[in-house]
C-alpha positions in Angstrom: -9.3 11.0 25.8 -8.6 13.1 22.7 -6.4 12.0 19.8 -3.7 14.5 19.1 -2.5 15.5 15.6 0.9 14.2 16.7 -0.7 10.8 17.5 -2.3 10.6 14.1 0.9 11.6 12.4 2.9 9.0 14.3 0.4 6.4 13.3 0.5 7.4 9.6 4.4 7.3 9.6 4.3 3.8 11.3 1.8 2.5 8.7 3.8 4.1 5.9 7.0 2.3 7.1 5.0 -1.0 7.0 3.6 -0.3 3.6 7.0 0.5 2.2 8.5 -2.7 3.6 6.8 -4.7 0.9 9.4 -6.1 -1.5 9.6 -4.3 -4.9 8.2 -7.2 -6.9 5.2 -7.5 -4.6 4.7 -3.7 -4.5 4.8 -3.5 -8.3 2.3 -6.4 -8.6 -0.3 -4.7 -6.5 0.0 -1.2 -7.9 -2.4 0.5 -8.4 -4.2 -0.6 -5.3 -5.5 0.6 -2.0 -7.3 -0.7 1.1 -9.0 0.8 4.1 -9.3 -0.8 7.6 -10.3 0.3 11.1 -7.8 0.4 13.9 -7.3 1.8 17.4 -5.1 4.8 18.3 -2.9 4.5 21.4 -5.4 6.8 23.1 -8.1 4.2 22.5 -10.0 6.1 19.9 -11.2 4.4 16.7 -9.4 5.4 13.5 -9.6 4.5 9.9 -6.4 3.7 8.0 -6.2 4.1 4.3 -3.2 2.8 2.3 -2.6 3.5 -1.4 0.0 2.3 -3.9 -0.1 4.5 -7.0 2.1 4.9 -10.1 4.1 8.1 -9.8 4.1 10.6 -12.6 7.7 11.4 -12.1 10.1 9.6 -12.2 8.5 7.1 -14.5 8.2 3.6 -13.0 8.3 4.8 -9.4 5.5 4.0 -7.0 3.9 6.6 -4.6 2.9 5.0 -1.3 0.3 7.0 0.6 -1.1 6.4 4.1 -3.9 8.4 5.7 -5.0 7.9 9.3 -8.3 9.7 10.4 -10.7 9.6 13.2 -13.8 7.6 12.3 -16.7 10.0 11.8 -14.4 13.0 12.2 -12.5 15.4 10.0 -9.2 15.1 11.9 -6.5 13.1 10.1 -2.8 12.9 9.1 -1.2 11.7 5.9 2.3 10.4 5.1 3.8 9.7 1.6 6.8 8.1 0.2 8.2 7.7 -3.4 9.7 4.3 -4.0 12.1 4.0 -7.0 12.5 0.8 -8.9 15.7 -1.1 -8.0 18.8 -0.6 -10.2 
């Protein structure tokens, strides 16, 4: 069964939502940081998920959260990003 671009995009958005749910103090404490882990797409194919927390260039103090989901051993993938502003 093939993995569609839509499936990879949906997975990237779901992972981004989870990554952005980290409370601000915890997110700030781990930035800059990233991790990669293997997962399984709903279609049953193996994927690699990479999550990154990076300091944004603009606005100063914001954190860029990036998630990439790609087929293991393949070139297909999808990426989702969010800019998280400090509270206040």
